[in-house]
C-alpha positions as CSV (number, residue, x, y, z in Angstrom):
1,M,-18.5,-94.8,-20.2
2,T,-17.4,-91.3,-20.8
3,R,-16.9,-88.9,-17.9
4,K,-19.8,-86.7,-19.1
5,V,-22.1,-89.7,-19.0
6,T,-20.9,-90.4,-15.5
7,E,-21.5,-86.9,-14.3
8,V,-25.0,-86.5,-15.6
9,T,-26.5,-89.8,-14.7
10,E,-29.8,-89.5,-12.8
11,L,-29.7,-90.2,-9.0
12,K,-33.3,-91.1,-8.6
13,N,-32.7,-94.6,-7.4
14,D,-32.7,-95.8,-3.8
15,C,-30.6,-93.8,-1.4
16,R,-28.0,-96.5,-1.0
17,S,-27.2,-96.5,-4.7
18,A,-27.3,-92.8,-5.0
19,T,-24.8,-92.4,-2.1
20,S,-22.4,-94.8,-3.7
21,W,-22.8,-93.1,-7.1
22,Q,-22.1,-89.7,-5.6
23,R,-18.9,-90.9,-4.1
24,V,-17.7,-92.3,-7.4
25,T,-18.7,-89.0,-9.2
26,A,-17.0,-86.9,-6.6
27,A,-13.8,-88.9,-6.8
28,F,-13.8,-88.8,-10.5
29,N,-14.4,-85.0,-10.6
30,T,-11.4,-84.6,-8.2
31,W,-9.2,-86.6,-10.5
32,R,-10.4,-84.7,-13.6
33,T,-9.7,-81.3,-11.9
34,R,-6.2,-82.3,-11.1
35,R,-5.5,-83.7,-14.5
36,H,-7.1,-81.1,-16.9
37,E,-5.1,-77.9,-17.5
38,H,-5.7,-76.0,-20.7
39,A,-3.1,-73.2,-20.3
40,P,-1.7,-71.8,-23.5
41,P,1.6,-73.3,-24.6
42,T,4.7,-71.3,-23.9
43,G,6.8,-69.8,-26.7
44,D,9.2,-72.8,-26.6
45,T,7.4,-76.1,-26.0
46,E,10.5,-77.4,-24.3
47,S,10.2,-80.8,-26.0
48,P,13.0,-83.1,-25.1
49,A,14.4,-83.1,-28.7
50,P,13.2,-81.9,-32.1
51,E,12.3,-84.4,-34.8
52,P,15.2,-85.1,-37.2
53,V,14.7,-83.1,-40.4
54,P,15.2,-84.9,-43.7
55,G,18.4,-83.8,-45.3
56,A,20.0,-82.5,-42.1
57,N,23.5,-83.9,-41.2
58,T,22.6,-84.4,-37.6
59,P,19.3,-84.4,-35.6
60,A,20.2,-81.1,-33.9
61,A,21.2,-79.3,-37.1
62,S,17.8,-77.7,-37.6
63,T,14.4,-77.6,-36.0
64,L,10.9,-77.5,-37.4
65,W,8.5,-74.9,-36.1
66,R,4.8,-74.1,-36.8
67,M,4.2,-70.4,-36.5
68,R,1.2,-68.0,-36.8
69,T,1.4,-64.3,-36.9
70,T,-0.9,-61.5,-38.0
71,V,0.4,-58.9,-40.5
72,K,-1.2,-55.8,-42.0
73,D,-3.1,-56.3,-45.2
74,E,-0.9,-54.0,-47.3
75,P,1.9,-54.4,-49.9
76,G,5.3,-55.3,-48.6
77,S,4.2,-56.5,-45.1
78,L,4.8,-60.2,-45.9
79,A,8.0,-59.4,-47.8
80,A,9.3,-57.7,-44.7
81,L,8.5,-60.7,-42.6
82,C,10.2,-63.1,-44.9
83,T,13.3,-60.9,-45.1
84,A,13.5,-60.9,-41.2
85,L,13.3,-64.7,-41.1
86,A,15.9,-65.0,-43.9
87,E,18.3,-62.9,-41.9
88,H,18.2,-65.5,-39.1
89,R,18.7,-68.3,-41.7
90,V,15.1,-69.5,-41.2
91,D,13.8,-71.4,-44.2
92,I,10.0,-71.1,-45.0
93,L,8.8,-74.6,-46.0
94,S,5.2,-73.7,-46.4
95,L,2.8,-70.8,-46.0
96,Q,-0.9,-70.5,-45.7
97,T,-2.8,-67.2,-45.5
98,H,-6.0,-66.7,-43.5
99,P,-7.6,-63.4,-44.6
100,L,-9.4,-61.4,-41.9
101,A,-11.6,-58.3,-42.0
102,E,-8.5,-56.3,-40.9
103,G,-5.1,-57.9,-41.6
104,T,-4.1,-61.4,-42.5
105,V,-3.1,-64.4,-40.4
106,D,-0.1,-66.1,-42.0
107,E,0.7,-69.7,-41.0
108,F,4.2,-70.9,-41.6
109,L,6.1,-74.2,-41.4
110,L,9.7,-73.2,-40.7
111,R,13.0,-74.9,-40.6
112,A,15.4,-72.9,-38.3
113,P,18.9,-73.5,-37.1
114,G,18.9,-75.8,-34.1
115,E,20.5,-73.1,-31.8
116,L,17.9,-70.5,-32.6
117,P,15.2,-70.6,-29.9
118,A,11.5,-69.8,-30.4
119,S,11.9,-66.5,-28.6
120,G,14.5,-65.5,-31.2
121,I,12.1,-66.2,-34.1
122,A,9.3,-64.4,-32.3
123,T,11.4,-61.3,-31.7
124,A,12.4,-61.2,-35.4
125,V,8.8,-61.5,-36.5
126,R,7.7,-58.8,-34.1
127,T,10.4,-56.4,-35.3
128,A,9.2,-57.0,-38.9
129,G,5.6,-56.0,-37.9
130,G,4.0,-59.3,-37.0
131,T,1.6,-59.3,-34.0
132,D,-0.2,-62.0,-32.0
133,T,2.6,-64.4,-32.8
134,W,2.2,-68.0,-31.8
135,I,4.9,-70.7,-32.3
136,E,5.4,-74.4,-31.3
137,R,7.5,-77.3,-32.3
138,A,6.5,-79.2,-35.5
139,D,7.5,-82.6,-36.7
140,A,8.0,-84.4,-40.0
141,H,4.3,-85.1,-40.3
142,D,3.7,-81.4,-40.8
143,L,5.8,-81.5,-44.0
144,V,2.7,-82.8,-45.9
145,D,1.1,-79.9,-47.8
146,A,-2.2,-78.6,-46.6
147,P,-4.4,-79.7,-49.5
148,T,-3.1,-83.3,-49.4
149,R,-3.6,-83.4,-45.6
150,V,-7.2,-82.1,-45.9
151,L,-8.1,-84.6,-48.7
152,G,-6.7,-87.4,-46.6
153,L,-8.8,-86.4,-43.6
154,A,-11.9,-86.2,-45.9
155,A,-11.2,-89.7,-47.3
156,R,-10.9,-91.2,-43.7
157,T,-14.1,-89.4,-42.7
158,A,-16.0,-90.7,-45.7
159,L,-15.0,-94.3,-44.8
160,D,-15.9,-94.2,-41.1
161,A,-18.3,-91.9,-39.2
162,A,-16.2,-92.4,-36.0
163,E,-13.3,-90.6,-37.7
164,L,-14.9,-87.1,-37.7
165,P,-13.7,-86.0,-34.2
166,L,-10.2,-87.2,-35.0
167,A,-10.2,-85.5,-38.4
168,L,-11.3,-82.2,-36.8
169,R,-8.5,-82.5,-34.2
170,Q,-5.9,-83.2,-36.8
171,L,-7.2,-80.4,-39.0
172,L,-7.2,-77.8,-36.3
173,G,-4.3,-78.8,-34.1
174,R,-4.6,-79.2,-30.3
175,C,-8.2,-78.6,-29.4
176,T,-11.0,-80.0,-27.3
177,I,-13.9,-81.6,-29.2
178,R,-17.2,-82.5,-27.5
179,S,-20.4,-83.9,-29.0
180,Q,-23.7,-83.0,-27.4
181,P,-26.6,-85.3,-28.5
182,S,-30.2,-84.3,-28.9
183,P,-32.3,-84.5,-25.8
184,A,-34.1,-87.9,-25.4
185,G,-37.5,-86.1,-25.3
186,G,-37.2,-85.1,-29.0
187,G,-35.9,-81.6,-28.5
188,R,-32.9,-80.5,-30.5
189,A,-29.6,-79.7,-28.8
190,S,-28.8,-77.5,-31.8
191,D,-31.4,-74.9,-30.9
192,G,-29.6,-71.5,-30.9
193,V,-26.9,-72.7,-33.3
194,P,-27.4,-71.5,-36.9
195,V,-27.5,-74.0,-39.7
196,E,-24.2,-72.7,-40.9
197,G,-22.7,-73.0,-37.4
198,A,-21.2,-70.3,-35.2
199,L,-17.7,-69.0,-34.7
200,D,-16.7,-67.1,-31.6
201,D,-13.0,-66.4,-31.3
202,T,-11.6,-69.7,-29.8
203,V,-14.9,-71.6,-29.9
204,M,-16.8,-73.0,-32.9
205,R,-20.1,-74.7,-32.7
206,L,-21.4,-76.9,-35.6
207,R,-24.7,-78.7,-36.1
208,A,-24.2,-82.4,-35.9
209,P,-26.0,-84.5,-38.6
210,E,-28.2,-86.2,-36.0
211,G,-29.4,-82.9,-34.5
212,G,-26.9,-82.4,-31.7
213,V,-24.0,-80.0,-31.5
214,I,-20.3,-80.4,-32.0
215,T,-18.3,-77.9,-30.0
216,V,-14.6,-77.3,-30.8
217,E,-12.6,-75.2,-28.4
218,R,-9.0,-74.1,-28.7
219,P,-8.3,-71.6,-25.8
220,Y,-4.8,-70.7,-26.8
221,L,-5.4,-69.7,-30.4
222,P,-8.4,-68.1,-32.1
223,F,-9.9,-69.9,-35.0
224,T,-9.8,-68.1,-38.4
225,P,-12.7,-68.0,-40.8
226,T,-10.7,-70.3,-43.1
227,E,-10.4,-73.0,-40.4
228,F,-14.1,-72.6,-39.6
229,A,-15.0,-73.2,-43.3
230,R,-12.8,-76.3,-43.5
231,A,-14.3,-77.8,-40.3
232,R,-17.8,-77.1,-41.5
233,A,-17.1,-78.8,-44.8
234,L,-15.9,-81.9,-43.0
235,V,-19.1,-82.0,-40.9
236,E,-21.3,-81.5,-44.0
237,L,-19.5,-84.3,-45.7
238,D,-20.2,-86.5,-42.7
239,A,-23.9,-85.5,-42.8
240,R,-24.3,-86.2,-46.5
241,L,-22.9,-89.7,-46.2
242,G,-25.0,-90.8,-43.2
243,P,-24.2,-93.6,-40.7
244,R,-21.4,-95.9,-41.8
245,V,-18.8,-98.2,-40.2
246,P,-16.1,-100.4,-41.9
247,H,-17.4,-103.9,-42.7
248,G,-14.1,-105.8,-42.0
249,R,-14.1,-108.5,-39.4
250,D,-11.6,-110.9,-37.9
251,V,-12.2,-114.6,-37.0
252,L,-10.2,-115.6,-34.0
253,T,-9.6,-119.0,-32.4
254,L,-9.3,-119.0,-28.6
255,A,-6.8,-121.1,-26.8
256,E,-9.6,-123.6,-25.9
257,G,-10.6,-124.0,-29.5
258,S,-13.7,-121.8,-29.8
259,D,-14.0,-119.4,-32.7
260,I,-15.1,-115.8,-32.2
261,T,-15.5,-112.9,-34.6
262,V,-14.4,-109.4,-33.8
263,R,-16.0,-106.6,-35.9
264,R,-17.0,-102.9,-35.6
265,A,-20.4,-102.2,-34.1
266,D,-22.9,-99.3,-34.0
267,T,-26.5,-98.6,-33.0
268,R,-27.8,-101.4,-35.2
269,D,-26.4,-103.7,-32.5
270,L,-28.5,-102.1,-29.8
271,E,-30.9,-105.0,-29.2
272,A,-28.1,-107.6,-29.2
273,A,-26.2,-105.5,-26.7
274,R,-29.3,-105.3,-24.4
275,A,-29.7,-109.1,-24.6
276,M,-26.1,-109.5,-23.5
277,H,-26.8,-107.2,-20.6
278,E,-29.6,-109.6,-19.5
279,R,-27.1,-112.4,-19.5
280,C,-24.5,-110.5,-17.4
281,S,-24.4,-110.7,-13.6
282,E,-25.0,-107.6,-11.5
283,R,-21.4,-107.6,-10.4
284,T,-20.1,-107.6,-14.1
285,L,-22.4,-104.7,-15.0
286,R,-21.5,-102.8,-11.8
287,L,-17.8,-103.1,-12.5
288,R,-18.3,-101.8,-16.1
289,Y,-20.8,-99.0,-15.5
290,H,-19.9,-98.0,-11.9
291,G,-23.5,-97.2,-10.9
292,P,-27.0,-98.7,-10.5
293,V,-27.2,-101.8,-12.6
294,R,-30.7,-101.1,-13.8
295,D,-29.3,-98.0,-15.6
296,A,-26.9,-99.9,-17.8
297,D,-29.2,-100.1,-20.8
298,R,-29.5,-96.3,-20.8
299,Y,-25.9,-95.9,-21.9
300,L,-25.9,-98.2,-24.9
301,N,-27.3,-95.8,-27.5
302,H,-24.6,-93.3,-26.6
303,L,-21.8,-95.9,-26.4
304,L,-22.7,-97.5,-29.7
305,S,-22.9,-94.3,-31.7
306,P,-19.9,-93.7,-34.0
307,R,-20.3,-90.0,-33.2
308,F,-18.7,-90.5,-29.8
309,G,-16.1,-93.1,-30.6
310,R,-15.6,-96.6,-31.9
311,T,-17.1,-99.9,-30.7
312,L,-15.8,-103.4,-31.3
313,A,-18.2,-106.4,-30.9
314,V,-17.3,-110.0,-30.2
315,Q,-19.7,-112.6,-31.6
316,T,-19.7,-116.4,-31.2
317,A,-20.0,-118.8,-34.2
318,S,-23.8,-118.8,-33.7
319,G,-23.9,-115.0,-33.9
320,R,-24.5,-114.2,-30.2
321,L,-22.9,-111.0,-28.9
322,V,-20.7,-111.8,-25.9
323,G,-18.4,-108.8,-25.6
324,L,-18.2,-105.1,-26.3
325,G,-15.2,-102.8,-26.3
326,H,-15.5,-99.0,-26.5
327,L,-12.9,-96.4,-27.5
328,L,-14.6,-93.1,-26.5
329,W,-13.5,-89.5,-27.5
330,D,-13.7,-87.6,-24.2
331,G,-12.9,-84.0,-25.1
332,D,-9.1,-84.0,-25.6
333,E,-8.6,-87.4,-24.0
334,T,-9.6,-91.0,-24.9
335,E,-11.3,-93.6,-22.7
336,V,-11.2,-97.4,-23.2
337,A,-13.9,-99.7,-21.7
338,V,-14.6,-103.4,-22.0
339,L,-17.6,-105.6,-21.1
340,V,-17.5,-109.4,-21.5
341,E,-20.4,-111.5,-20.4
342,D,-19.7,-113.8,-17.5
343,A,-19.6,-117.1,-19.4
344,W,-16.9,-115.8,-21.7
345,Q,-14.6,-114.2,-19.1
346,R,-11.0,-115.3,-18.5
347,R,-10.7,-116.7,-22.0
348,G,-8.6,-113.8,-23.4
349,V,-11.6,-112.0,-25.0
350,G,-11.2,-108.9,-22.9
351,G,-7.5,-108.6,-23.5
352,E,-8.0,-109.0,-27.3
353,L,-10.6,-106.2,-27.3
354,L,-8.4,-103.9,-25.2
355,G,-5.4,-104.5,-27.4
356,R,-7.3,-103.7,-30.5
357,L,-8.8,-100.5,-29.0
358,V,-5.4,-99.3,-27.9
359,A,-4.0,-100.0,-31.4
360,M,-6.9,-97.9,-32.9
361,A,-6.1,-95.1,-30.5
362,A,-2.5,-95.1,-31.4
363,E,-3.3,-95.1,-35.1
364,G,-5.6,-92.1,-34.5
365,G,-2.7,-90.1,-33.0
366,C,-3.8,-90.4,-29.3
367,R,-0.9,-90.1,-26.9
368,S,-2.6,-92.0,-24.0
369,V,-5.8,-93.8,-23.1
370,Y,-7.4,-94.2,-19.7
371,A,-9.7,-96.8,-18.1
372,V,-12.1,-96.1,-15.2
373,T,-12.8,-99.1,-13.0
374,Q,-12.8,-100.2,-9.4
375,A,-9.7,-101.4,-7.5
376,S,-11.4,-104.8,-7.1
377,N,-11.7,-105.3,-10.8
378,T,-8.6,-107.5,-11.1
379,G,-9.5,-108.6,-14.6
380,M,-9.3,-105.1,-16.1
381,V,-6.2,-104.3,-14.2
382,A,-4.5,-107.4,-15.5
383,A,-5.7,-106.6,-19.1
384,M,-4.2,-103.1,-18.9
385,R,-0.9,-104.5,-17.6
386,G,-1.0,-107.0,-20.4
387,L,-0.7,-104.2,-22.9
388,G,3.0,-103.8,-22.1
389,L,2.8,-100.0,-21.9
390,P,3.8,-97.6,-19.2
391,L,0.8,-97.2,-16.8
392,D,-0.2,-94.5,-14.3
393,Y,-2.6,-95.4,-11.5
394,Q,-4.8,-93.0,-9.5
395,V,-7.2,-94.2,-6.8
396,E,-9.9,-92.0,-5.3
397,E,-12.3,-93.6,-2.8
398,G,-12.4,-96.9,-4.6
399,T,-12.4,-95.5,-8.1
400,L,-9.3,-96.6,-10.0
401,V,-8.2,-94.7,-13.1
402,I,-5.5,-96.4,-15.1
403,T,-3.7,-94.3,-17.8
404,A,-1.6,-96.0,-20.5
405,R,0.9,-93.9,-22.4
406,L,1.0,-95.1,-26.0
407,G,4.3,-95.9,-27.7
408,E,5.1,-95.9,-31.4
409,S,4.0,-99.6,-31.8
410,V,1.2,-101.4,-30.1
411,S,0.6,-105.1,-30.4
412,T,-3.0,-106.1,-31.2
413,G,-2.6,-109.7,-30.2
414,A,-3.9,-111.1,-26.9
415,G,-1.4,-113.8,-25.9
416,E,-2.7,-117.2,-27.0
417,V,-5.5,-115.9,-29.2
418,G,-4.9,-116.5,-32.9
419,S,-6.3,-114.4,-35.8
420,T,-7.6,-115.0,-39.3
421,S,-8.7,-111.9,-41.1
422,A,-11.8,-111.8,-43.3
423,P,-13.0,-108.9,-45.4
């Protein structure tokens, strides 16, 4: 369950449940406050080491930088900037221009001598007339030209509705993306947002296809009209294509010999998920949803929506749903959560789901994932440890938050579970 869902859940149950729920919420908010900082990046990101640049003799021979600066919209201004960079032996690998009402924002991909710091580049740009300069380390992935990258993001979005938040993040750089659904009573969360969306400096708001609002925020760098137009085009593409999830599925054989199928799920699985809830014990639902058990069904429509993340479903040979795994986009972070009905626990199903969710997060460029549970949930703790990734633990009044830092390769296997893929 995403943190926003946790924070806004109704507390109109019995007093004992509400008190327990408030303790969990308070502890979670404390952890979130300590963790979330959105200060703008410094001039030098102080990365431990730059990416090796293709063609360089040694990894430290040169460094890739992404830079933005605003120049006057007059002849010779860009030429002066390029001359200043050339004097410091800085090579311009790519350039995009973002016209404004007054002036132009120029976005560069630069290759500079390894000994030249960001402050040296910024000083040269300022001397040549550039203002509001922003610079950060780049890597080899930024060498792909902008049209190719945008077309790739559009193709991924066309295949999978859950890709939209990731595509927006990769299109716009480091930013926070939140989806606000329409109110349950039939009102529209998009009220006040024009059909074409709204851009306000570092915040853009776009109408989601289902009537909600997608908010994109980048506190350290204002959005340009060009970026706003690109983001709006991606959202419009998503709206035209409608709900969609990949149809691939894997048939797995458990160690005991039972066959299960793992596939993507969405809101069409709502009734089957509710039926699984009915077969789960109160303890299992409480460990998953951290609140009053009778509220569990209320979360399903949100959790199964591709707009807020990706969901994996586990089915038996007879077609019964026995497990759900959620990868949820939580602003600029990613949450993982797993629910396996009691009769299928301790068979490796939860570990298989978790491994696949983490692999999808790594593929989407996420640097870490977190799971919110209780200290008594030994099954979830063991599954997180089974990932073989560095873990951070934080405990606040019985609420346990486990954060896994993702490496370059993540195994999707779950120990003794075998896999046979099927299209």
